[in-house]
C-alpha positions in Angstrom: 0.0 0.0 0.0 1.3 3.4 -0.9 2.1 5.8 1.9 1.0 9.4 1.9 3.5 12.2 2.4 2.7 15.8 3.0 5.3 18.4 2.0 5.0 21.8 3.8 7.1 24.7 2.5 6.5 28.2 1.4 9.0 27.8 -1.5 7.3 26.3 -4.5 10.7 25.2 -6.0 11.6 23.2 -2.9 8.2 21.5 -2.8 8.7 20.6 -6.4 12.0 18.9 -5.8 10.8 16.9 -2.9 7.6 15.9 -4.7 9.4 14.7 -7.7 11.9 12.6 -5.7 9.2 11.1 -3.4 6.7 10.4 -6.2 9.4 8.5 -8.1 9.9 6.5 -5.0 6.3 5.5 -5.0 4.9 7.8 -2.3 1.5 9.6 -2.7 2.5 13.2 -2.3 0.4 16.3 -1.3 1.6 19.8 -0.7 0.9 22.8 1.5 2.4 26.2 1.2 2.1 27.0 4.9 1.8 25.4 8.3 -1.8 26.7 8.5 -2.7 25.0 5.2 -1.1 21.8 6.5 -3.2 21.9 9.7 -6.3 22.3 7.5 -5.3 19.1 5.6 -4.9 17.4 9.0 -8.5 18.3 9.9 -9.6 16.0 7.0 -7.0 13.3 6.8 -3.8 12.3 8.7 -0.7 11.9 6.5 1.7 9.4 8.2 4.8 11.3 7.0 5.4 15.0 6.9 8.3 17.0 5.5 8.3 20.6 6.8 10.7 23.5 6.5 11.7 24.9 9.9 11.4 28.5 8.7 8.2 29.7 7.0 6.1 32.8 6.9 3.5 32.7 9.7 3.6 29.6 11.8 7.0 27.9 11.9 7.8 24.3 11.2 8.7 23.8 14.8 5.2 25.0 15.9 3.6 22.8 13.2 5.6 19.8 14.6 4.4 20.5 18.1 0.7 20.7 17.0 0.9 17.6 14.9 2.5 15.6 17.8 -0.2 16.8 20.2 -3.0 15.3 18.2 -1.2 12.7 16.0 1.9 11.4 17.8 2.2 8.5 15.3 2.9 10.9 12.4 6.6 10.9 11.4 7.8 14.5 10.9 11.1 15.3 9.1 12.4 18.8 9.6 14.1 20.7 6.8 16.7 23.1 8.0 19.8 24.9 6.6 23.5 24.8 7.6 23.0 28.3 9.1 20.3 27.1 11.5 21.3 23.5 12.0 21.2 23.9 15.8 17.3 24.1 15.5 17.4 20.4 14.6 18.3 19.7 18.3 15.1 21.4 19.4 13.0 19.7 16.7 14.3 16.3 17.7 13.6 16.9 21.3 10.1 18.0 20.3 9.5 14.7 18.6 10.8 15.1 15.0 11.7 11.8 13.4 14.8 13.1 11.6 16.1 16.1 9.7 17.4 17.1 6.3 19.8 20.0 5.5 19.2 22.2 2.5 20.3 22.9 -0.1 20.2 19.1 -0.9 23.7 18.0 -2.1 22.5 14.5 -2.7 18.8 13.8 -3.5 19.2 10.2 -2.4 19.3 11.5 1.2 15.6 12.5 0.7 14.7 9.0 -0.5 16.7 7.4 2.4 15.0 9.3 5.2 11.6 8.8 3.6 12.2 5.1 3.3 13.3 4.8 6.9 10.3 6.8 8.1 7.9 4.6 5.9 9.5 1.5 7.4 8.7 2.9 10.9 5.1 3.7 9.8 4.7 0.2 8.5 6.1 -1.3 11.7 3.8 0.7 13.8 0.8 -0.4 11.6 1.9 -4.0 11.9 2.3 -3.7 15.7 -1.2 -2.1 16.0 -2.7 -4.9 14.0 -0.8 -7.5 16.0 -2.1 -6.0 19.3 -5.6 -6.2 18.0 -5.2 -9.8 17.0 -3.7 -10.8 20.3 -6.7 -9.3 22.2 -8.9 -11.9 20.3 -6.6 -14.8 20.5 -3.0 -15.6 21.4 -1.5 -16.0 18.0 1.2 -14.4 15.9 3.6 -14.9 18.9 6.6 -15.8 16.7 6.3 -12.5 14.8 5.9 -10.6 18.0 9.0 -12.1 19.4 11.0 -11.1 16.2 9.8 -7.5 16.6 10.8 -7.5 20.3 14.1 -9.0 19.5 14.8 -6.2 17.0 14.0 -3.6 19.6 16.2 -5.3 22.1 19.1 -5.3 19.7 18.9 -1.6 19.0 20.5 1.3 20.9 17.8 3.7 22.0 19.6 7.0 21.1 21.3 6.2 17.8 19.1 3.5 16.4 22.2 1.4 15.6 22.8 -2.1 16.9 23.8 -2.2 20.5 26.9 -3.6 22.3 25.2 -6.9 23.2 24.2 -7.6 19.6 27.6 -6.6 18.3 29.3 -9.2 20.5 26.9 -11.9 19.2 27.2 -11.0 15.6 31.0 -10.6 15.6 31.3 -14.2 16.8 28.9 -15.5 14.2 30.6 -13.5 11.4 34.1 -14.7 12.4 32.8 -18.3 12.3 31.4 -17.7 8.8 34.6 -16.0 7.6 36.7 -18.9 8.9 34.4 -21.4 7.2 34.5 -19.7 3.8 38.2 -18.5 4.1 37.2 -14.9 3.9 38.7 -11.8 5.4 36.8 -9.8 8.0 37.7 -6.3 9.3 36.6 -4.6 12.5 36.7 -0.8 13.0 36.7 0.8 16.4 35.6 4.4 16.2 35.8 7.1 18.8 34.6 10.8 18.6 37.5 13.0 19.3 37.3 15.4 22.2 33.6 14.5 22.7 33.6 15.6 26.4 34.8 19.0 25.3 32.0 19.2 22.8 29.4 18.2 25.4 30.8 20.7 27.9 30.7 23.5 25.3 27.4 22.7 23.5 25.3 20.7 25.9 24.3 17.1 25.9 21.3 17.5 23.5 23.7 18.7 20.9 26.0 15.7 21.8 23.1 13.4 21.3 22.4 14.8 17.9 26.1 14.3 17.0 25.9 10.6 17.9 22.7 10.2 15.9 24.1 12.0 12.9 27.4 10.1 12.9 25.5 6.8 13.1 23.4 8.0 10.1 26.4 9.0 8.1 28.1 5.7 8.7 25.1 3.6 7.9 24.5 5.5 4.6 28.2 5.3 3.7 28.6 1.5 4.1 27.3 -1.6 2.4 24.0 -3.2 3.5 26.0 -6.3 4.6 28.2 -4.3 7.0 27.2 -4.0 10.6 27.3 -0.7 12.5 26.9 -0.7 16.3 27.1 1.8 19.1 29.7 0.2 21.4 29.0 2.6 24.2 29.3 6.4 25.0 30.9 8.0 22.0 32.4 4.8 20.6 31.1 2.8 17.6 32.1 -0.4 15.9 31.8 -1.5 12.3 32.1 -5.1 11.1 33.2 -5.1 7.4 32.4 -8.5 5.9 34.7 -10.0 3.3 37.1 -7.1 3.6 40.9 -7.1 3.9 43.2 -4.5 5.5 43.6 -2.3 2.4 39.9 -2.1 1.8 39.2 -1.6 5.5 41.7 1.3 5.8 40.2 2.9 2.6 36.7 2.6 4.0 37.8 3.9 7.4 39.5 6.9 5.9 36.5 7.8 3.8 34.3 7.7 7.0 36.9 9.9 8.8 36.8 12.5 6.0 33.0 12.6 5.8 32.7 13.2 9.5 35.4 15.9 9.6 33.7 17.7 6.7 30.2 17.6 8.1 29.0 21.0 9.4 28.1 19.9 13.0 26.7 22.9 14.9 29.2 24.1 17.5 32.2 22.3 15.9 34.2 25.5 16.1 34.4 24.9 19.8 36.5 21.8 19.2 40.3 22.1 19.5 40.9 21.8 15.8 37.7 23.7 14.8 36.1 20.5 13.5 34.3 17.5 15.0 36.4 14.5 14.0 36.7 10.7 14.7 39.7 8.4 15.2 39.5 4.8 13.9 41.4 1.6 14.7 41.4 -1.2 12.2 41.9 -5.0 12.9 41.6 -7.8 10.4 40.8 -11.5 10.6 42.8 -13.7 10.4 46.2 -11.9 10.6 45.3 -9.9 13.8 43.6 -12.9 15.5 41.0 -15.5 15.0 39.0 -15.2 18.3 36.5 -12.3 18.9 38.3 -11.1 21.9 41.6 -11.0 20.0 40.1 -9.0 17.1 38.5 -6.6 19.6 41.8 -6.1 21.5 43.7 -5.4 18.3 41.1 -2.9 17.0 41.0 -1.1 20.4 44.8 -0.9 20.5 44.8 0.5 16.9 42.3 3.1 18.0 44.5 4.0 21.0 47.4 4.6 18.6 45.2 6.7 16.4 44.1 8.9 19.3 47.6 9.3 20.5 49.0 10.2 17.1 47.0 13.4 17.0 43.4 12.2 16.5 41.4 12.5 13.3 43.4 9.5 12.1 43.1 5.9 11.0 45.5 3.2 12.4 
């Protein structure tokens, strides 16, 4: 079933760009030139996904978000902001926004990616509601329910990435598979440089946004077969399947560059004027064959990257 998307913006050209991309992706798109017009639409129907600019004449996108969430908390709202006002994304996320996009759009595939993730959440919510209704009548669909709960249990609440426990489980399984098929496997240990300083200067909500954004950048930069997890705090791990050292180092350096170039709000407060990451690389089988050996080697490489000046890959 097609999912309806409402685009709210007072710029006709931006609405046109979003409409074209989303219609090509199979969404049913409607438009509103103001927040007030959007609320009028909500009085007749409830679009499950809304894209809204943060700054518009009259009611702002943030005010629209708050009104939508008051009456329709299940609607997924994506905020559109600019580099100049990226800090407003923190406020929007805290108010219940699902995600945000930065304009001008350098890559139109980002629009498709965030819409797809939002639609997946909408579909999951619909499935969960249907499941609850069925379970009230009879105790069936238990296996499906357990799969849904297992997925939730495997995810980190802040970043949406896999959590530490799932990482430990999947690393062991992937190493067994790599050994059976005689494939390489690479492990990246990633740490945000001077993150305590960033939190102290910009506040924890901004730090939370950084963690979410870095997770999103990594997920979108890697293959579907690669596994990204939040290891804890400001540390992440990436399992690169069927990847040797040269390939892993190249991938890691690409991630490092993308993070360093991203316009995080408040990055000028960091020691080097950018928000960067350091990455340690370990590879199976030359760095070890057991999960604990690979983890120790990746962690040691990360330590070397941090102490070589940060914003580095080792």
